[in-house]
C-alpha positions in Angstrom: -0.1 0.0 0.0 1.1 3.6 -1.1 2.8 5.5 2.0 -0.5 8.5 1.8 0.1 11.0 4.3 1.4 14.1 3.4 3.9 14.3 5.3 6.4 11.1 5.8 6.3 9.1 8.8 8.8 7.3 10.4 8.5 3.8 8.1 8.2 6.3 4.9 11.5 7.6 5.7 13.3 4.1 6.7 11.9 3.0 3.0 13.1 6.1 1.5 16.5 5.2 3.1 17.2 1.8 1.7 16.3 2.6 -1.7 18.4 5.5 -1.6 21.4 3.2 0.0 20.7 1.3 -3.2 21.1 4.0 -5.6 23.9 5.7 -3.4 26.0 2.2 -3.7 25.6 1.7 -7.5 27.2 5.5 -8.0 29.7 4.8 -5.5 30.6 0.8 -6.7 31.4 3.0 -10.5 33.3 5.7 -9.0 35.7 3.7 -6.8 36.2 1.8 -9.6 37.2 4.3 -11.9 39.5 5.5 -9.1 41.5 2.4 -8.6 42.0 1.3 -12.3 45.8 2.1 -12.4 46.4 0.1 -9.2 44.5 -2.8 -10.5 46.6 -2.6 -13.4 49.8 -2.4 -11.9 48.6 -5.5 -9.6 47.4 -7.9 -11.9 49.6 -7.1 -14.7 46.6 -6.0 -17.1 46.9 -4.5 -20.6 45.4 -1.3 -21.6 42.8 -3.2 -23.5 41.7 -5.5 -20.7 41.8 -2.5 -18.3 39.2 -0.6 -21.0 37.5 -4.0 -20.9 37.0 -3.8 -17.2 34.7 -0.9 -17.7 33.3 -1.9 -20.4 32.0 -5.3 -19.2 30.0 -3.2 -16.9 28.6 -0.7 -19.6 27.7 -3.7 -21.9 25.9 -5.3 -19.0 23.7 -2.3 -17.9 23.0 -0.9 -20.9 22.2 -4.5 -22.4 19.8 -5.5 -19.9 18.3 -2.4 -18.5 14.9 -2.4 -20.7 14.5 -5.9 -19.6 15.2 -5.2 -16.1 12.8 -2.4 -16.0 9.8 -4.7 -17.5 10.9 -7.5 -15.3 9.9 -5.4 -12.4 6.6 -4.7 -13.6 5.7 -8.1 -14.9 7.3 -9.8 -12.0 7.1 -7.7 -9.0 9.6 -4.6 -8.2 10.5 -5.8 -4.5 10.9 -9.2 -5.9 13.4 -8.3 -8.4 14.8 -5.4 -5.8 15.7 -7.8 -3.4 17.2 -10.7 -5.8 19.3 -8.5 -7.8 20.8 -6.7 -4.6 21.9 -10.2 -4.1 23.7 -11.1 -7.2 25.3 -7.2 -6.9 26.9 -8.5 -3.8 28.0 -11.9 -4.5 29.6 -10.9 -7.8 31.1 -7.5 -6.3 32.9 -9.7 -3.6 34.1 -12.1 -6.5 35.9 -9.3 -8.2 37.7 -8.4 -5.0 39.0 -12.1 -5.1 40.2 -11.6 -8.9 43.1 -12.9 -9.5 43.1 -12.8 -13.6 41.6 -10.1 -15.8 38.9 -12.6 -17.0 38.0 -12.9 -13.6 37.4 -9.1 -13.3 35.3 -9.2 -16.8 33.0 -11.7 -15.7 32.4 -10.1 -12.2 31.7 -6.4 -13.5 29.9 -7.7 -16.6 27.1 -9.5 -14.0 27.7 -6.7 -11.8 26.3 -4.3 -14.4 23.4 -7.0 -15.6 22.4 -6.6 -11.7 22.4 -3.2 -11.6 20.3 -3.0 -15.0 17.6 -5.3 -12.8 18.4 -3.2 -9.7 18.1 0.8 -10.6 14.5 0.5 -12.4 12.9 -1.8 -9.9 14.2 0.7 -7.4 13.0 3.6 -9.2 9.3 2.3 -9.4 9.3 1.3 -5.8 9.5 5.4 -5.1 7.3 6.3 -7.6 4.8 3.6 -6.4 5.1 4.0 -2.5 5.0 7.8 -2.2 2.0 9.5 -3.4 2.2 12.0 -6.5 2.6 15.7 -5.0 4.9 17.1 -2.4 5.9 14.0 -1.0 6.9 11.9 -4.3 8.6 15.0 -5.3 10.4 15.3 -2.2 11.1 11.5 -2.6 12.6 11.8 -5.7 14.8 14.9 -4.9 16.5 12.9 -2.3 16.9 9.8 -4.1 18.5 11.8 -7.2 20.9 13.7 -4.9 21.7 10.2 -3.2 22.4 8.6 -7.0 24.7 11.9 -8.1 26.7 12.5 -4.4 27.1 8.3 -4.4 29.1 9.0 -8.1 30.8 12.1 -6.4 31.8 11.0 -3.2 33.0 7.6 -4.5 35.7 9.5 -6.2 36.8 10.2 -2.3 36.1 6.8 -0.9 38.2 5.2 -4.2 41.0 7.2 -3.3 41.0 6.2 0.5 40.3 2.7 -0.5 42.9 2.5 -3.2 45.7 3.4 -0.6 45.0 0.5 1.9 44.4 -1.7 -1.2 42.4 -2.0 -4.4 40.6 -5.0 -3.6 38.7 -3.3 -1.1 37.2 -1.0 -3.7 35.3 -4.4 -4.2 34.6 -5.5 -0.8 33.2 -2.2 0.6 30.0 -2.4 -1.9 29.4 -6.1 -0.2 29.4 -4.4 3.6 26.7 -1.9 1.8 24.9 -4.3 -0.1 24.6 -6.8 3.1 23.5 -3.5 5.0 21.1 -2.4 2.5 19.5 -6.0 2.2 18.9 -6.8 5.9 17.1 -3.7 6.1 15.2 -3.9 2.7 13.8 -7.6 3.8 11.4 -6.4 6.0 10.6 -2.5 5.3 10.4 -2.4 1.1 6.9 -3.9 0.0 4.9 -3.4 -3.4 2.7 -0.9 -3.4 -1.0 -2.7 -3.1 -2.0 -5.4 -5.4 0.3 -6.3 -8.6 -1.5 -7.5 -11.6 0.1 -10.0 -13.2 0.4 -10.4 -17.2 -2.4 -12.3 -18.7 -0.1 -14.1 -21.2 3.5 -15.7 -21.3 6.6 -13.4 -21.0 7.6 -11.9 -24.1 11.0 -13.9 -24.6 11.5 -13.0 -28.6 10.9 -9.2 -27.7 13.7 -9.9 -24.5 16.2 -11.6 -26.5 15.6 -9.1 -29.5 16.3 -5.8 -27.1 19.0 -7.3 -24.9 21.0 -8.0 -28.2 20.3 -5.0 -30.1 21.4 -2.9 -26.4 24.4 -5.2 -26.0 25.6 -4.3 -29.9 24.7 -0.7 -29.4 26.6 -0.4 -26.4 29.3 -2.3 -27.5 29.6 -0.3 -30.4 29.5 3.0 -28.4 32.6 1.7 -26.7 34.5 0.8 -29.2 34.0 4.6 -30.5 36.8 5.1 -27.8 39.6 3.4 -30.3 38.6 4.9 -33.9 41.5 2.8 -35.1 41.2 -0.2 -34.1 38.8 -2.2 -36.7 36.3 0.4 -37.9 34.6 -2.1 -39.5 33.7 -4.0 -36.3 32.4 -0.9 -34.9 30.4 -0.1 -37.9 28.7 -3.6 -37.8 28.0 -3.8 -34.1 26.1 -0.2 -34.7 24.4 -2.1 -37.8 23.4 -5.2 -36.1 21.9 -3.3 -33.0 19.8 -1.2 -35.3 18.5 -4.4 -37.0 17.9 -6.2 -34.0 15.9 -2.7 -33.1 13.8 -2.8 -36.3 13.4 -6.9 -35.2 12.4 -5.9 -32.1 9.7 -3.4 -33.2 8.3 -5.5 -35.3 7.8 -8.1 -32.4 6.3 -5.9 -30.1 3.4 -4.3 -32.5 2.4 -8.2 -33.0 2.8 -9.4 -29.9 0.0 -10.1 -27.6 1.8 -9.1 -24.3 4.6 -6.8 -25.4 7.8 -6.5 -23.4 7.7 -2.7 -24.2 4.8 -0.8 -25.1 5.7 1.2 -28.2 3.0 3.4 -27.3 5.1 5.1 -24.5 7.2 6.4 -26.7 4.7 8.5 -28.3 5.0 10.6 -25.4 7.4 13.7 -26.7 7.8 14.7 -23.3 9.1 11.4 -22.3 11.4 11.4 -25.1 12.7 14.9 -24.6 13.7 13.6 -20.7 15.5 10.6 -22.0 17.5 12.7 -24.7 18.1 15.5 -22.3 19.5 12.6 -19.7 21.7 11.1 -22.2 23.2 14.3 -23.0 23.8 15.5 -19.6 24.6 12.8 -17.8 27.1 12.1 -21.0 28.6 15.4 -20.5 29.5 15.0 -17.2 31.4 11.5 -17.7 33.0 13.1 -20.0 34.3 16.0 -18.3 35.2 13.8 -15.1 37.4 11.8 -17.2 39.7 14.8 -18.8 39.8 16.5 -15.5 40.8 13.1 -14.0 43.5 12.8 -16.9 44.4 16.8 -16.0 45.1 16.3 -12.6 46.8 13.0 -12.0 48.8 12.9 -15.3 49.5 16.6 -16.4 49.6 17.7 -12.8 50.8 14.5 -10.8 47.8 14.5 -8.1 47.1 11.5 -6.2 43.8 9.7 -6.6 42.9 10.7 -3.5 43.8 14.5 -3.9 41.5 14.3 -7.2 38.7 13.1 -5.9 39.4 15.7 -2.9 39.2 18.4 -5.3 36.0 17.2 -7.2 34.2 16.7 -4.0 32.3 20.0 -4.3 30.6 18.6 -6.8 29.4 16.5 -4.3 27.2 19.6 -2.4 24.4 18.0 -5.0 23.6 15.8 -2.1 23.0 18.4 0.3 20.7 21.1 -2.1 19.1 18.0 -4.1 16.6 17.7 -0.8 16.4 20.9 0.2 16.3 22.8 -2.7 15.1 21.0 -5.7 11.5 20.2 -4.8 10.7 23.8 -3.7 12.3 24.8 -6.6 9.9 22.0 -8.8 6.9 22.9 -7.0 7.2 26.8 -8.0 9.0 26.7 -11.3 7.8 22.8 -12.8 10.4 20.0 -14.1 11.4 21.7 -17.2 12.5 25.2 -16.2 14.1 23.6 -13.3 15.8 21.2 -15.7 17.0 23.7 -18.2 18.1 26.2 -15.5 20.7 23.3 -14.4 21.8 22.4 -18.2 22.7 26.2 -18.7 24.7 26.3 -15.3 26.5 22.8 -16.3 27.5 24.6 -19.7 28.6 27.7 -18.0 31.0 25.1 -15.7 32.2 23.4 -18.6 33.0 26.6 -20.5 35.0 28.6 -17.3 37.0 25.1 -17.5 38.6 25.5 -21.2 40.8 28.0 -20.6 42.6 25.3 -18.4 46.4 26.0 -18.1 49.5 23.8 -16.9 50.0 25.5 -13.7 46.0 26.1 -12.8 45.5 26.8 -9.0 43.1 24.8 -7.2 41.0 28.2 -6.4 41.1 29.1 -10.5 39.0 25.5 -10.6 36.7 26.2 -7.8 34.0 28.2 -9.7 33.7 25.3 -12.2 33.3 22.7 -9.3 30.2 24.7 -7.5 28.4 25.6 -10.4 28.3 21.7 -11.5 27.3 21.1 -8.2 24.7 23.2 -8.3 24.0 22.1 -12.2 23.5 18.5 -10.5 21.0 19.7 -7.5 18.7 21.3 -10.4 19.3 18.9 -13.1 19.2 15.3 -11.9 16.4 15.2 -9.7 13.8 17.0 -12.4 15.2 14.1 -14.8 14.5 11.3 -12.7 10.6 13.1 -11.5 10.2 13.2 -15.2 10.9 9.9 -16.2 7.8 8.4 -15.0 5.5 11.6 -15.3 2.3 10.8 -17.1 3.2 7.1 -17.5 0.6 4.9 -15.7 1.6 3.0 -12.3 1.8 -0.2 -14.3 4.6 1.2 -16.1 6.9 2.7 -14.1 9.7 0.2 -13.9 9.5 0.1 -17.6 10.1 4.2 -17.8 12.6 4.1 -15.1 14.4 1.1 -17.5 14.2 3.7 -20.5 15.6 6.5 -18.3 18.6 4.3 -16.9 19.3 3.0 -20.9 19.6 6.5 -21.8 21.9 7.5 -18.8 24.0 4.8 -18.9 24.2 5.2 -23.1 25.4 8.9 -22.1 28.1 8.0 -19.8 29.5 5.4 -22.4 28.9 8.3 -25.1 30.4 10.6 -23.1 33.4 9.0 -22.3 33.8 7.5 -25.9 33.6 10.9 -27.6 36.0 12.5 -25.3 38.4 9.8 -25.6 38.7 9.9 -29.5 38.8 13.5 -29.4 41.3 13.2 -27.3 43.5 11.0 -29.1 43.0 12.2 -32.7 44.0 16.2 -31.5 47.1 14.5 -29.5 50.2 15.4 -31.3 53.2 12.5 -32.3 55.9 14.3 -29.7 53.7 13.6 -26.5 54.9 16.8 -24.9 52.9 18.0 -21.8 52.0 21.1 -24.0 50.8 18.8 -26.8 48.9 16.9 -24.2 47.1 20.0 -22.5 46.2 21.1 -26.2 44.1 17.7 -27.0 42.6 17.9 -23.4 41.3 21.7 -24.5 40.2 20.0 -27.8 38.4 17.4 -26.2 36.7 19.6 -23.4 34.5 21.1 -26.4 32.6 18.2 -26.4 31.1 18.1 -22.7 30.3 21.6 -23.7 28.6 20.2 -27.0 26.5 17.8 -25.3 25.2 19.9 -22.5 24.2 22.6 -25.2 22.1 20.5 -27.3 20.7 19.0 -24.0 19.5 22.1 -23.0 18.3 22.9 -26.8 16.2 19.9 -26.5 15.0 20.9 -23.5 13.9 24.0 -24.4 10.8 22.8 -26.6 9.7 21.6 -23.3 9.7 24.9 -22.1 7.5 26.2 -24.9 5.2 23.0 -24.3 4.6 24.3 -20.5 3.9 27.8 -21.7 1.2 26.5 -24.3 -0.8 24.5 -22.2 -0.3 27.1 -19.1 1.9 25.6 -16.6 4.6 26.6 -15.1 6.9 24.3 -17.0 5.5 20.8 -15.6 6.1 18.3 -18.6 2.7 17.9 -20.1 1.0 14.7 -20.2 -0.3 14.1 -24.2 -3.5 12.4 -24.0 -2.2 8.8 -25.9 0.2 7.9 -22.6 -2.2 6.5 -21.0 -4.4 4.5 -24.0 -2.8 0.8 -25.1 -1.6 0.6 -28.5 
């Protein structure tokens, strides 16, 4: 049953704390591993390709199975999927900590990504179905989004601390966190009300085709990081993914019980939200990667110093639950989101003239503005991801949102890497490396400006319907195809 009172009681806060803990776990897990990669390479003697594969394996698992995970939450039960895949996440994170070969890390990270693909949309749909629409859900989603973004930021610091002890703790720490979340979730988390079971069987043909398509498209995006390494294979991956998408669409149109109701994509506001999420998160992923290169490789800072330098971005953990819900209540999702995207663009622009001897004080405006941008953008994206979608499809809507976020992360990293490599002069001097980095910094700026332009169409729609910028809900959304 939904938690229906206007103000959250003790149990409501406990449920929110558990669900926020899960999304925080996902963010901190990814960030800690990114910081620990050099130590893992040194200890296990991994090649550059294998090290890149450790990161890519998670992306493939996450991006490939996200839509399936979102629909599974709707069909098989949100609580069931949440608890089951939290256990899988726990087990395979622990196995990664015991890895002695590169292939063991690849398997562990791939399955951990698959677990996150089922866990994340189940958690989001539990939030939206346990908290009633209105101020309480807005506040819950604001806190949830702040924890999601804050997990990644704080993970940079935690990763530096744990790596200084031993890189294996980067895998063991999530095991401890997962166990604590699981122990609290079992008695607290409940599905909201009776769940309507599907009348037919599970859409296996649709599941296999969309998972194959997502895996191939994610693989193609990851391969963009190496533009000179087998371009035919990269093109083949994209072509295969697109063909499987066509097959999937054909299956879904004819299926009596489709995995994804294609009518959900007729909602232009939902499509804009997912595109904005892809571009915003992609811009940050690329920017964070470039800043890490600048501080560690060009400036010689340690992993811990790098994490502490970006800690200011984590102010969204404080601002998101306090500031964002009030702004959304007053101005609507779209206007607050647009403001966040504009601030992100300004923060990236301020970092473009980065020099070889910049003081940290020169970087502070970018870090502060980016933290504020996350506070304004990430919450409204999460809220808008299920806005106007019927409750029985909240898992699917969450899957679409997190698929966009994961592909944005992969696209941002691959794009900045490709530009950085292409712009790097053969002499490899520090000056050439800095010039290449400045060129690559244009990519995050371009991505977030494009995201702001797409979001601006929502502002026009909001004015035309007389709203305060809240995403309008077209009539076809609640109707079956």
